[in-house]
KOLDRENDREN-708633 format. One record per atom (N, C-alpha, C, O, CB): residue in one letter; y, z, x. Coordinates in steps of 0.05 Angstrom, whole numbers, plus 5000, padded with zeros to 4 digits. Atoms other than C-alpha are relative to their C-alpha. Last residue first. Glycine has a CB too. Layout:
BEGIN
AYZX ...
END
This chain:
BEGIN
X499750255016 X213236561869 X498149994977 X498049804962 X499549755019 X497450015013 X213837281893 X500349754982 X501549764961 X502350015020 X500149805022 X206337311909 X502650004984 X502550024959 X499550285011 X501850115021 X206736671950 X499850194976 X499850094953 X497249965012 X498550205015 X212836931988 X498349884978 X499349814957 X500949785020 X497949875015 X209037562008 X501649804983 X502249864960 X501950155019 X501349875023 X202837172028 X502250134982 X502050124958 X498050215010 X501050215018 X206936702072 X498850134975 X499350044953 X497949825014 X497750125014 X210837282103 X499149794980 X500149784958 X501949875021 X498949815019 X204437662120 X502349884984 X502449924959 X501050255015 X501949965022 X201037062151 X501050194979 X500750144955 X497350115011 X499850235018 X207236902192 X498150034976 X498949964954 X499349745016 X497549975015 X207237612220 X500449764981 X501249814958 X502450015020 X500449795020 X199937552239 X502550044983 X502350084959 X499350265014 X501650115022 X201336882273 X499450214978 X499550144955 X497349905011 X498250175016 X206937202314 X498549884976 X499549864954 X501149775018 X498449825015 X202037742337 X502049854982 X502549924959 X501650195019 X501649915023 X197237192356 X501550204983 X501150224959 X497350115009 X500250225019 X202636872400 X498350084975 X499050004953 X498849755013 X497550045014 X204237522435 X499849794978 X500849834956 X502349935020 X499649765017 X197037672452 X502649984984 X502650044960 X500050265017 X501750035024 X196136962478 X500350234981 X500450194957 X497149975009 X498850205017 X202137042525 X498449964975 X499649934953 X500249735016 X497649895012 X199437702552 X501449794982 X502449874960 X502050085022 X500649795020 X192437432562 X502550104986 X502550144962 X498550235013 X501350135023 X194436782597 X499550204977 X500050144954 X497349875009 X497950145015 X199237152642 X498949874975 X500249864954 X501449795018 X498149815010 X193737642663 X502249864983 X502749944960 X501350165023 X501249865023 X188237122670 X502050194987 X502250204962 X497650155009 X500350205022 X192536682715 X498950134975 X499950084953 X498149775009 X497350045011 X194437292757 X500049794977 X501449834957 X501949905021 X499249765015 X187137482766 X502849974987 X503250054964 X500050245018 X501549985025 X184936782785 X501050234983 X501450204959 X497050035006 X502849914997 X190436722838 X498750014972 X500050014951 X499950275014 X500549714999 X196736312825 X497050065004 X495349885002 X501150134974 X500649924972 X198035582844 X499350305002 X498950395025 X502349945018 X502350144989 X197435312773 X499250095028 X496950065036 X500549705000 X501449804983 X202135842745 X497649875014 X495750015021 X499150234982 X498249834985 X207435362717 X498650195019 X499650255041 X501850164982 X498650174980 X202434842695 X501850165019 X501950115043 X501649774986 X501950054978 X198135372662 X501249825021 X500449845045 X497549884988 X500549764985 X204235602622 X498149965024 X498750045046 X498950224981 X497749964983 X206134892602 X499650255017 X500350255041 X502550034983 X500250204979 X199134772575 X502350035020 X501950015044 X500049714988 X502249924982 X199435432538 X499749805023 X499349885046 X497450024984 X499049784983 X206335272508 X497950085020 X498550155043 X500850244983 X498050124982 X203634602482 X501150215020 X501450165043 X502349884984 X501450164980 X197434952454 X501949875020 X501349855044 X498349784986 X501749834982 X201335502420 X498849835022 X498949905045 X497950154984 X498149854982 X206735052390 X498450165020 X499250165044 X501950184983 X498850214983 X201334592361 X501950135020 X501850065044 X501549794983 X502050074980 X197535202334 X501049795020 X500549805044 X497549894987 X500349784981 X203635492299 X498149915023 X498649975046 X498950254987 X497549994984 X205034822266 X499850215021 X500650165044 X502450054981 X499950234982 X197734742245 X502550015017 X502349955041 X499849744984 X502049964979 X197335442216 X500149785021 X500049835045 X497150024988 X498949794983 X203735342177 X498150055024 X499050095046 X500650254984 X498350124980 X200934682151 X501350205018 X502050135041 X502249834986 X501350044974 X195335062118 X501749875021 X501149905045 X497549834996 X497850064983 X199735322062 X499049945028 X500250045048 X502250235000 X500050284995 X194035302012 X502449905015 X503449685011 X499849854974 X497650105014 X195636021991 X500349695003 X502249574993 X502550135012 X500249925028 X188536232008 X502449884984 X502149804962 X499950304997 X501850195014 X188835842073 X499950054971 X499749874955 X497250025013 X498750264999 X195036232095 X498249794986 X499249624971 X500649915029 X497950005020 X192136892073 X501449734999 X502349654977 X502050235006 X500850145025 X185936702113 X502150014978 X501949874958 X497550124990 X499150285002 X190036902176 X499049854975 X500349664966 X499249855024 X498250045022 X188837642163 X501049724997 X502549664978 X502450195002 X501249915026 X182637752205 X501849924977 X500849854956 X499750305001 X501850205010 X185037332264 X499050074972 X498449894956 X497749965020 X498550195016 X190837812271 X498349774990 X499149634972 X502449905015 X498549895023 X186838412294 X501049784982 X500449784958 X502450175010 X501849865017 X181538112340 X501450104974 X500350084952 X498850245015 X501550205016 X186537622368 X498150134981 X497750034958 X498549815019 X498250125019 X191238192389 X498549804982 X498949794958 X502349865014 X499049795019 X185838612422 X501749874978 X501249924954 X501650215015 X502349955018 X182437992454 X500850214979 X500050194955 X497650105015 X500350235018 X189137782484 X497850054979 X498249994956 X499349755016 X497750025017 X190638472512 X499849764980 X500549794956 X502549975016 X500049825023 X183338532536 X502549994982 X502250004958 X499650285009 X499950165025 X183537912581 X500150184975 X500450084952 X497749814998 X497750195000 X185338282645 X500349864973 X502549814964 X499849805022 X497549855003 X180638872633 X502449824998 X504349884982 X500450195024 X499949895027 X174738402622 X502650154995 X503950124974 X497650204996 X499450225018 X176238002685 X500350114971 X502150034956 X497949785001 X497150054998 X176438652725 X500849784981 X503049794970 X500649925029 X498449785012 X169638862699 X503049955001 X504450014982 X499350265014 X500350005029 X166438182714 X501850214987 X503250164968 X497150044992 X497350045012 X169038122786 X500050034969 X502150024957 X501249735007 X498349774994 X162638422817 X502849984987 X504150184982 X500450025030 X498349975024 X158037922783 X502050235004 X502950354984 X498350064975 X498650265006 X154437662844 X502150024979 X503849854976 X497949794993 X497650034984 X152938392864 X501549734996 X503949725001 X499250015029 X500650114974 X148138502805 X502549945016 X504749915004 X498249754998 X500450294999 X149038582731 X499149895026 X497949685027 X502549874991 X501350115024 X148439322715 X499249715003 X497049634995 X501950034976 X502649885003 X149939622784 X498449874977 X496049834979 X500350314995 X501650094977 X155539132797 X497250114998 X495249975003 X501350095027 X500850275006 X158139252726 X498449885024 X496649725019 X502549824996 X502050005021 X158140002737 X499049724995 X496649684991 X501350124974 X502649954989 X161639932804 X497850004979 X495549944985 X500050275015 X501250264992 X167539612769 X497250045011 X495549865008 X501849865021 X499450104973 X169140282736 X498649745006 X496549684994 X499250215021 X502550074986 X168940382660 X500749895028 X502149695029 X498349804984 X501149754988 X175540692637 X497549955017 X497150085038 X499450214978 X498149934979 X179540062621 X499150255015 X500250335036 X502850044989 X500450194977 X173439792584 X502150055022 X501749945044 X500249714990 X502049914981 X173640412539 X499649825024 X498749925045 X497450034986 X499149804981 X180340182509 X497950095020 X498550135043 X501150244985 X498950114976 X177639542477 X500850215021 X500450165045 X502449834994 X501950184986 X172939762422 X501049905027 X499449845044 X499449774982 X502449864992 X176640382396 X498249825017 X496849925035 X498550104976 X499249804980 X183340012395 X497550155011 X497250185035 X502050214988 X499450154976 X180339422358 X500750195023 X499850155046 X502249804996 X502650094989 X177439882305 X500349865027 X498849915045 X498549824980 X501449764991 X184140222293 X497449935014 X496750045035 X499650204977 X498549914976 X187639552290 X498750255012 X498350275036 X503050064993 X500950174978 X182239292242 X501550085026 X500350055047 X500549714993 X502749944993 X183339882194 X499149845025 X497849955043 X498149944977 X500249734989 X190839822193 X497250065010 X496850165032 X500850214979 X498750014974 X190739072183 X499850275014 X499450285038 X502949914997 X501850154982 X185639132127 X501150005028 X499750035048 X499549724990 X502249824994 X189939662094 X498049875019 X496950005036 X498650084974 X499049784983 X196239232099 X497750195008 X497550275031 X502150164986 X499150104974 X192938592073 X500750235019 X499750245042 X502549814997 X502550084986 X189338942017 X500649915028 X499249975047 X498449794984 X501249754992 X196039251997 X497349965015 X496850095035 X499550184976 X498549894977 X199338571998 X498850265010 X498750315034 X502950044993 X500850144976 X193838281954 X501550105025 X500350115047 X500549704997 X497949934981 X194638791898 X499349885027 X498250025044 X500450315002 X497550005015 X190338461845 X502450055018 X504449915018 X499950204977 X498449765000 X184538281890 X502549974984 X503849764984 X500750095029 X500449845024 X179837711871 X501950244997 X502250354976 X497250094998 X500150185023 X181237141921 X499850164973 X500450044952 X497649815002 X497350095006 X183437641974 X500149824975 X502149814961 X501249855024 X498749795016 X176637971972 X502849914991 X503749994970 X500250265017 X501249995026 X173237331995 X501450204982 X501950144958 X497050075002 X499450255013 X178037232053 X498950004971 X500249914952 X498849765015 X497249995008 X177537962073 X500849754984 X502149774963 X501850035025 X499949825023 X169937932074 X502850014989 X503250024965 X499050285008 X501650125021 X169937322121 X500250174974 X500650064952 X497149985009 X498650235012 X175637582163 X498649884977 X499849824956 X500549795022 X497849885015 X172138252176 X501549784985 X502249814961 X502050155019 X501349875022 X166037852197 X502050144982 X501950124958 X498050215011 X500750205020 X170337382238 X498550124976 X498850034954 X498349785012 X497550085012 X173237982275 X499549804978 X500749814956 X502049895021 X499349785018 X166238252288 X502649934985 X502849984961 X500450265016 X501950015023 X164137572316 X500750224980 X500650184956 X497150045010 X499550245017 X170437522359 X498249994976 X499149934954 X499649755017 X497649955014 X169738242385 X500649764981 X501549804958 X502450045019 X500549795021 X162438122403 X502550054983 X502450084959 X499150265013 X501750105021 X164337462438 X499450214978 X499650154954 X497449905012 X498650205017 X170337732476 X498249904977 X499249894954 X500849775016 X497949895017 X167238372504 X501249804980 X501649874957 X502250125017 X500349715002 X160638242540 X502050124980 X501450294965 X500550135028 X502449935016 X160237502526 X499850304996 X499050394975 X497549895014 X499550065028 X167437402550 X497750074982 X498150164960 X500749704997 X498149795008 X165937752616 X500749964970 X500950154955 X502649985017 X501549755005 X159837302621 X501850234991 X501150384974 X498550085026 X501550035025 X164136682610 X498350254994 X498050334971 X498249765002 X498249965023 X169036922663 X498549984974 X499050144956 X502249785001 X499249715000 X163437012714 X501850054976 X501550254962 X501350085026 X502349845008 X160536322697 X500650294998 X499850424978 X497749965019 X500450055029 X167235972700 X497850174990 X498050294968 X499449704995 X498049845014 X168436292768 X499849974970 X500250164955 X502849925010 X500849714997 X161836012792 X502050184986 X501250374973 X499750075030 X501849925021 X163535322763 X499150295002 X498550424981 X497649825000 X502850064998 X169535222808 X498350134978 X499250304963 X499050105026 X501449774987 X176535532818 X496949965001 X495650115015 X500550244984 X498749884977 X181434962805 X498450225014 X498950275038 X502650124990 X498550184982 X178234452759 X501050135025 X501050015046 X502449884985 X501850214989 X172834882727 X501449835020 X500349765041 X498949834977 X501749874980 X177735472719 X498149805013 X497649815037 X498450224987 X498349934977 X182835032685 X498450125022 X498750055045 X502250204991 X499450254986 X177534722640 X501750055024 X501349935045 X501549804981 X502450094987 X174935402621 X500449755016 X499449725038 X497749964979 X500149864974 X182135632608 X497449935014 X497349945039 X500150304995 X498550154980 X182635102554 X499750125028 X499749985048 X502949974992 X501850094979 X177235472515 X501449835022 X500149765042 X497849834988 X501749784990 X181535892470 X498349925023 X497850085041 X498350104977 X498349804988 X187135372463 X498450245011 X499250365031 X502150104980 X499150104974 X181934832452 X501750215014 X501550255038 X501549734997 X502349984982 X178835242396 X500849915028 X500050045048 X497749844989 X500549714996 X185535332362 X497750045020 X497950215037 X499550144973 X498049914980 X187134592372 X499750305006 X500150385029 X502849954990 X500550134974 X180734402337 X501850105021 X501050175043 X500249694997 X502349874989 X181834912282 X499249885027 X498350025045 X497649984980 X499349724991 X188934682270 X497650135013 X497950255034 X500950174976 X498650014974 X186733952269 X500850275010 X500850325035 X502449824998 X501650124980 X181534112215 X501449975027 X500450075047 X499049724992 X501849804989 X185734602175 X498349885022 X497750025042 X498250114978 X498649804983 X191534112165 X498050195014 X498350255037 X501950154983 X497650104987 X188933452136 X501250205020 X502150135042 X502149934979 X500750234983 X181733642119 X502549925017 X502349875041 X499049764984 X501949894981 X183334342092 X499249775020 X498749835044 X497550114986 X498549874979 X189434052059 X498250125022 X499050155045 X501850224989 X499450194979 X185033572020 X501550135024 X501350045047 X501549774990 X500149854975 X182434141978 X500549835024 X499449885046 X497350145002 X499049735004 X184333871909 X500250165026 X502150315031 X498350154981 X497150015005 X183533141929 X501250284998 X503450335009 X500649844975 X498750104975 X176733251960 X503049994997 X504550065016 X498949735007 X499949774981 X174733661899 X501349935026 X502750095038 X497150115005 X498049815011 X176633101851 X500350235019 X502550325025 X499150104972 X497350114995 X172932591894 X502250194990 X504350225004 X500349724986 X499549974971 X166733031894 X502849895007 X504250015024 X497849845016 X499249734995 X167133091818 X500650055030 X502450205037 X497750194991 X497449955011 X167132341810 X501050285006 X503350325014 X500049964970 X498050164984 X161232241856 X502850064991 X504650105008 X499449704998 X499749894974 X157232801824 X502149865017 X503849995029 X497349995015 X497349914996 X158532571753 X500550125028 X502750215034 X500750214979 X498050225004 X152532121741 X502950095004 X504749925005 X499749894972 X500150194979 X147832631772 X502149784997 X503249685017 X497249875001 X501150265009 X149833181725 X500249795021 X502349755033 X501549914974 X497850205004 X151333811767 X498749744990 X496949645003 X501749955026 X498849955026 X145934341758 X502249814993 X503049784970 X501150295000 X501650145020 X142034031816 X501150054972 X500549904953 X497150085001 X499150285000 X147534271863 X498649844978 X499849664966 X499449875028 X497350015012 X146134991843 X501049714999 X502349634980 X501950175017 X500249955029 X138634921854 X502849974987 X503049874965 X498850274994 X501250245013 X139734621923 X499950024970 X500649834956 X497249945011 X498150224998 X144435181944 X499049754986 X500449624971 X500649945030 X499250115026 X140135741918 X501949775001 X502949684980 X501250224984 X500449865026 X139836101985 X501249854976 X503649814975 X501350285001 X500350225020 X138935782054 X499350124973 X496950164966 X497949795008 X497650025016 X141536352097 X499849804977 X501749784961 X502449945017 X499649755015 X134836552127 X502349984979 X502250094958 X500650235019 X502149975019 X133235842147 X500450244982 X499950234958 X497250015014 X499450195021 X140035772181 X497950024978 X498550014954 X500149715010 X497949885016 X138736402222 X500749834976 X501349934955 X502550065017 X501349795015 X132136112247 X502150144981 X501450214959 X498750215018 X501750135020 X135735472269 X498750214981 X498750184957 X497849835013 X498250095022 X141135872305 X498449874977 X499149914954 X502049805011 X499049765014 X135836242346 X501849934977 X501750054955 X501550185019 X502349905017 X132435582363 X500950254984 X500350274960 X497650075018 X500450195022 X139135282387 X497850104982 X498150094957 X499249735012 X497749995019 X141135892430 X499449824975 X500049914953 X502649915013 X500149745014 X134335952463 X502150024979 X501650124957 X500250235020 X502350025019 X134435202480 X499850264984 X499450254960 X497449955015 X499250185022 X141435262512 X497849994978 X498450014955 X500649725010 X498049865015 X139735872556 X500849834975 X501349954953 X502550045017 X501249775013 X133235542579 X502150154982 X501450224959 X498950205020 X498649995026 X136534872595 X499050244984 X499250254959 X499549744984 X497250074998 X135134852670 X501550034973 X504050064973 X500349725010 X498349804988 X128635262660 X503049925001 X504750084994 X499150065028 X497550015014 X125434742614 X502150205011 X504150254998 X499750044970 X498550234989 X119634652663 X502849974987 X504549824997 X498549744997 X501250265008 X117535352640 X501649785014 X503649835027 X500049964969 X502650034985 X118736052667 X498649744993 X496249724999 X498250244994 X499450004971 X126136062646 X497549945017 X497749835038 X501250275008 X499850284991 X123835862576 X500749985030 X500449775042 X502049844983 X502750125000 X121636582564 X500049725011 X498349645026 X498950004972 X501549884977 X128436872586 X497249875001 X496249815023 X499750314996 X498850114975 X132036392539 X498550115024 X498049965043 X503050085001 X501050284996 X127136572484 X501149885025 X499749735039 X500649844975 X502749994990 X128737312493 X498849735005 X497349695024 X498250164982 X500049904972 X136237152486 X497150035011 X496749945033 X501450275001 X498650184980 X135736702425 X499850105028 X499149945046 X502849964992 X501650224989 X130337072384 X501449855023 X500149775042 X499349814978 X502749904994 X133137762367 X498449785014 X496749845031 X498650084974 X500049854975 X140337512372 X497250085009 X496550085032 X501750244999 X499150184978 X139436982318 X499850145027 X498850025046 X502949914995 X502250194995 X135437452273 X500749815023 X499049765041 X499349844975 X502149854986 X140738002279 X497749815008 X496649835030 X499050234983 X499049944973 X146337512262 X497850145016 X497450085039 X502550174999 X500050264986 X142437242202 X500950045029 X499949915047 X501849804986 X502750054989 X140837962180 X500049745016 X498549715035 X497949994978 X500449814978 X148238102170 X497449955014 X497249955039 X500250294990 X498250094979 X149137472128 X499850185025 X499850085048 X502950004991 X501250234988 X143037672088 X501749895023 X500749815044 X499549784980 X502449904986 X145938362075 X498649775014 X497849805038 X498150144981 X499249904974 X152738062059 X497650115016 X497750115041 X502150214998 X502649924989 X150137642002 X500450105028 X499449985048 X498049764999 X499849734991 X157037621969 X497250115008 X496550345003 X501150184977 X501949865017 X155436961933 X499950305006 X498450464994 X497249885003 X499250045028 X161736661963 X498250164981 X499250284962 X499949704992 X497749835004 X159936962030 X501049984972 X501850184959 X502249925020 X501049735004 X153036652025 X502350204996 X502150394981 X498350095024 X501350005027 X156235972017 X499050274993 X499350374971 X497749795000 X497849985019 X160836122077 X498949994971 X500150114953 X502049775004 X498749744997 X154836272120 X502250044980 X502450254967 X501150045029 X501749825015 X151135652094 X501250295001 X500950444982 X497150005011 X499850075028 X156835212119 X498450204982 X499550304963 X498949714995 X497449945010 X157535552186 X500349954970 X501550114956 X502149845015 X499749715002 X150035552198 X502750074989 X502950244971 X499750125028 X501549915023 X149534812181 X500350304996 X500650404974 X497049925003 X498650085024 X155034662231 X498750094974 X500050194956 X500349704999 X497649835003 X151835072286 X501649934975 X502550114961 X501849965025 X500849725006 X145034752277 X502450184995 X502550344976 X498350115022 X501149995027 X147834032272 X499350294993 X499950384970 X497449834999 X497950045020 X152234122333 X499050034972 X500250164955 X501349725004 X498449765001 X146534402374 X502349994981 X502850194967 X501150055028 X501749805013 X142033822355 X501650264998 X501650394977 X497350055015 X500150065029 X147533312371 X498350214984 X499050284961 X498949734994 X497449945013 X148633672438 X499949934970 X500850104954 X502249845013 X500449775018 X141333682460 X502550064984 X502450224965 X499350245017 X501450095024 X142032972486 X499350234982 X498450194959 X497549855008 X498150095021 X147433232533 X498649914975 X499849924953 X501649775011 X499449785018 X142233622572 X501749914977 X501750034955 X501350235016 X501750035023 X140132952601 X500350234980 X499550204957 X497149975008 X498550155021 X146133022647 X498349964975 X499549944953 X500849735011 X501649965025 X142333552687 X501449874976 X501749984955 X499750314995 X502650124998 X144633332756 X498350034976 X496149934975 X498650115023 X501349974974 X150533802762 X497149905001 X495350045009 X500050295008 X502649905006 X152533862688 X498149995025 X495750055023 X498749854977 X499849715005 X159933802706 X497250124995 X496950364999 X501750054976 X500449844975 X158533132739 X499950304994 X498750455009 X502149945020 X498949745008 X157732782672 X499550195023 X497550355022 X498750104973 X500949754986 X156632062695 X501550244989 X503950244984 X500649975030 X497749824999 X156931442650 X499150275011 X497050385003 X501250044971 X500249834975 X151330972668 X502450185003 X503550225025 X499749825024 X497850074983 X153530472613 X500150165026 X502050135042 X502650044985 X500350284992 X146730522581 X502249905018 X501749735035 X499949834974 X502350014981 X147331282582 X499549725010 X499049675033 X497550114987 X499049904974 X154231252550 X497849985022 X498449925045 X501050294997 X498350224989 X151230812495 X501150095027 X501249935046 X502449944981 X501850224991 X145731322483 X501649775013 X500849665033 X498349904976 X501249914975 X150931882480 X498149795012 X497949755036 X498550264996 X497950024980 X154831492427 X498950085028 X499449955048 X502450174993 X499850294994 X148431412386 X502149955022 X501749795040 X500749844975 X502450064985 X147332172388 X500049705009 X499349645032 X497450054983 X499749904973 X154532282368 X497649945017 X497949895041 X500550304999 X498150174985 X153631822308 X500450095029 X500549935047 X502749994985 X501550254993 X147432202285 X501849825016 X500949695036 X499049864974 X502049924980 X151432852288 X498449765009 X497949735033 X498250224988 X498749994974 X157332512253 X498150095022 X498450025046 X502450184999 X499150274992 X153132312193 X501150005029 X500449845045 X502149904981 X502350164993 X149532982189 X500849725010 X499749635030 X498149974976 X501149894975 X156033372190 X497649845010 X497549775033 X499150294996 X498150084979 X159332932137 X498950095027 X499049945047 X502850134996 X500350294996 X153233012092 X501849905023 X500949745039 X500849854974 X502650054987 X153233762102 X499649705006 X498649635027 X497750114983 X499749914972 X160733832087 X497449945015 X497549865039 X500650305001 X498350194986 X159933412024 X500350075030 X500349905047 X502749984987 X501450264999 X154033832000 X501649805016 X500649675034 X499449904972 X502149974979 X157534492016 X498649745004 X498149665027 X497950224991 X498549984975 X163634261976 X498050035024 X498449915045 X502050235000 X499350284993 X158834061921 X501649995025 X501449805041 X501549874977 X502550124990 X155934771921 X500549715008 X499449615028 X497850014979 X500449904972 X162935051914 X497649885013 X497649815036 X499750314999 X497950124984 X164134611853 X499750085029 X500049925048 X502850074989 X500850284997 X157534831823 X502049855018 X501249685034 X499649864973 X501950024977 X159235561836 X499249715005 X498649635028 X497550174994 X502750065007 X165335491790 X498249975025 X499049855045 X499849744983 X500949815020 X171935831804 X497149974993 X495750164987 X501749984974 X500450105027 X173135451868 X499050214981 X497650404989 X498049775000 X497750035018 X175835841928 X499449904972 X500750014953 X501949825013 X499649765016 X169936121967 X502149974979 X502450154962 X500850245019 X502349945018 X167535441991 X500550244983 X499550254960 X497550045017 X499150005028 X174435222018 X497850104981 X498350124957 X500949734992 X498049795003 X173035412091 X501050024971 X502150224963 X502449945018 X501449755003 X166535002088 X502050234996 X501350444985 X498250065023 X500349945029 X170934392076 X498550264995 X498750384973 X498549774986 X499049735006 X172934422149 X499950064970 X501250254961 X502850045010 X497450055014 X171733662154 X501350274992 X503350274977 X499649834976 X500449905027 X164633862174 X502449964982 X502550044959 X499350305001 X502350135013 X164733412235 X499450104972 X498149974957 X497650025018 X499250235017 X171833632254 X497749884984 X498149744964 X501349795016 X497749955017 X169634332276 X500849764983 X500949794958 X502450095017 X500949915027 X162734172302 X502350034981 X502049974957 X498450265002 X500850245016 X165533772361 X499250074972 X499549914953 X497849855014 X497650175005 X169234382390 X499349774981 X500849714963 X501149905026 X498349855019 X163234852382 X502549834993 X503449844970 X500850275012 X501250025027 X158734322413 X501650154980 X501850074957 X497150105001 X499950275010 X163334232474 X498949984971 X500149864954 X498449815018 X497250075007 X164634972485 X500249724988 X501749684969 X501850025025 X499449875026 X157135122481 X502949934991 X503449904968 X499650305003 X501750135021 X155634602536 X500850124973 X501349974954 X497050055005 X498850265005 X161434852580 X498549864977 X499849744960 X499949825026 X497449965013 X159135572574 X501349744993 X502449704971 X501850165018 X500549925028 X151835392588 X502750034985 X502949954962 X498450264999 X501050245014 X153935012651 X499650064971 X500349904953 X497449905013 X497750195002 X158035622674 X499249754985 X500749664968 X501049935027 X498449915023 X152336102657 X502449824996 X503349784974 X500950295005 X501650055024 X147835702703 X501650084975 X501649934955 X497350165001 X499850285006 X153335712756 X498449924975 X499349754960 X499049835024 X497450055013 X153836472751 X500449704994 X501649634974 X502350095018 X497749974982 X146336492766 X502649964985 X502649864962 X499849805023 X498150225000 X140736602717 X502450065017 X503450285017 X500849944971 X501450265001 X134637042728 X501949775003 X501449585018 X498449984974 X501950014977 X137837692752 X498649735001 X497849645022 X498050234998 X498450044976 X143837592705 X498350015025 X499249915046 X502250215002 X498850274998 X139237492646 X501449955026 X501149745038 X501949954976 X502350184994 X135238132660 X501149715003 X500349575021 X497950014977 X500949964972 X141538562666 X497749825008 X497449745031 X499350295005 X498150124982 X144038242600 X499250045029 X499349855045 X502750114995 X501550194983 X137738432561 X501849865021 X500849705037 X498749794983 X502149854986 X140939062532 X498449825019 X497449915039 X498150124980 X498849824980 X147238672516 X497950155016 X498250185040 X501950204986 X499350154975 X143338102484 X501350185021 X501050125045 X501949784993 X502450124988 X140038602436 X500749845025 X499649895047 X498649834980 X501349804983 X146239032422 X497649885015 X497249955038 X499050244983 X499050034973 X150238442396 X498750195020 X498950165044 X503050045000 X501050254988 X145938402334 X500949965028 X499549825044 X500849764982 X502749964991 X147339132320 X498849755013 X497349775032 X498250094976 X500049834977 X154738992317 X497350055012 X496950055036 X501350274993 X499150164978 X153738402271 X500050175026 X499250085047 X502849894994 X502250184992 X149538832225 X500749835023 X499149785041 X499349824976 X502049844987 X154839372226 X497649835009 X496449875030 X499150234982 X499249944972 X160238862213 X498050175015 X497750145039 X502750135000 X500150244984 X156738582151 X500750065030 X499349965048 X502049794990 X502750115000 X155039242118 X499949765019 X498049745035 X499249914972 X501749844983 X161639562137 X497249895003 X496149885025 X499850294990 X499050024973 X165739012107 X498350155020 X497650055042 X502950105001 X500950264991 X161439002045 X500849955029 X499449835045 X501049784982 X502949984997 X162639742038 X498849745010 X497149745028 X498750094974 X500549874973 X170039632052 X497050055004 X496150055027 X501550265002 X498950174979 X170539131995 X499450115027 X498349975045 X503149974996 X502150204993 X165939531950 X500949825022 X499349735039 X499349844975 X499650295007 X171240081952 X497649835008 X496549875030 X502549905013 X500850075027 X169440831949 X500049704994 X498649614976 X501850134981 X502349855010 X169441112020 X499049884974 X496549864969 X500750294996 X502250054983 X174040592051 X497450134989 X495350014990 X500550105029 X501050275007 X178640641991 X497649925018 X495849795008 X502249795003 X501349995026 X179341392000 X498849734992 X496649714982 X501950104978 X502649864997 X180841302074 X498450014974 X496049974974 X500550295011 X501850184987 X186140782059 X497350125004 X495349995000 X501249925028 X500850205019 X189441242009 X498049805012 X496149714999 X502449854988 X501949875019 X189541802059 X499049804980 X496649814973 X501450234986 X502649964985 X192541342113 X497950134981 X495650064982 X500550185025 X501350264998 X198041102064 X497250035014 X495349915005 X501749815017 X501050075027 X199741822045 X498549745001 X496449704988 X502449984980 X502449835004 X200242002119 X498849944973 X496349934970 X500850305002 X502250114983 X204941402129 X497450164996 X495350054995 X500950025030 
END
């Protein structure tokens, strides 16, 4: 064990893999500092209900973005030729644009039919921002994976910083305008747009290298080769997101929008930064896995490093007293600290094992992800049904412990799949 730790330390110091990991994660970490410093200002201007509406809006666009790109962006790092990867970006962008326009038309039809969205409490017109939000988030995800293929980790890091630098201050600025009801949403969309502009690197030039008369044929070949991302990765990602956000629906139905807002803020303080950092580790790990000779060793060292990082990031929240959050955020947010402590087991496990799940995509065994996800979402629905009469704190505790166990199982599956792939 000591020998393994020493080898891991040496690789951290000398390896480009870990240098890229540090570059991207440090930029992501710094990007989360800006909204955190402005959090006391946000909570004085916006109420828990405002945060609740924002949470529901973001959950909807994040969910809809997943199938609209056909998840082809997850395959961008895999082709040997950059032109093939660029065509995957192109197909994903075309699909995203088509479905974004379609979603806008659907909203217009709902409006003509006088369909009510009570969850937005009189601000139903906010829904017309959804196609824009979907488009910005989808483009960002596609360009982010393209930059990962090119190993432009500095630009990827800067994109997070640019997004945070503008989104939160803009939200505060729009609070003083007639757009106050959608200030949080507008700030988020503009920040994402600026990040997309930064990430747009050489994609058009690379696509132009493909002969025009062969683009259609080559796209069909790529669709066939990476069809598992459409067939298995898309439903898995949708169900994975639903399993993470399902609790928002439970809270909305049984405890009200104010509880949703407090929970969402707790998630913003600890869950969102951990999720973004975990995805940064995952992004670099996925790219490294495609080139590493000893893939199992990369898996083990990455798992060790991310476990250590997760421990350092979550344990302090069990030490910070609730009075600190009341002082920082205001009396309306008194339950925030307790909510954070309750969901930490889930965030700890998800932070760790989310990083190594690309081993399944790398081996093109995406059906394992889908099977695991179906079992998880069914079990989660059953769990919430069994604890439907419990208090908020008990619901959070059981949800967190069950989720932590399920992500540990996913990590084990990822290791076994990679091990069997190497043997074959």
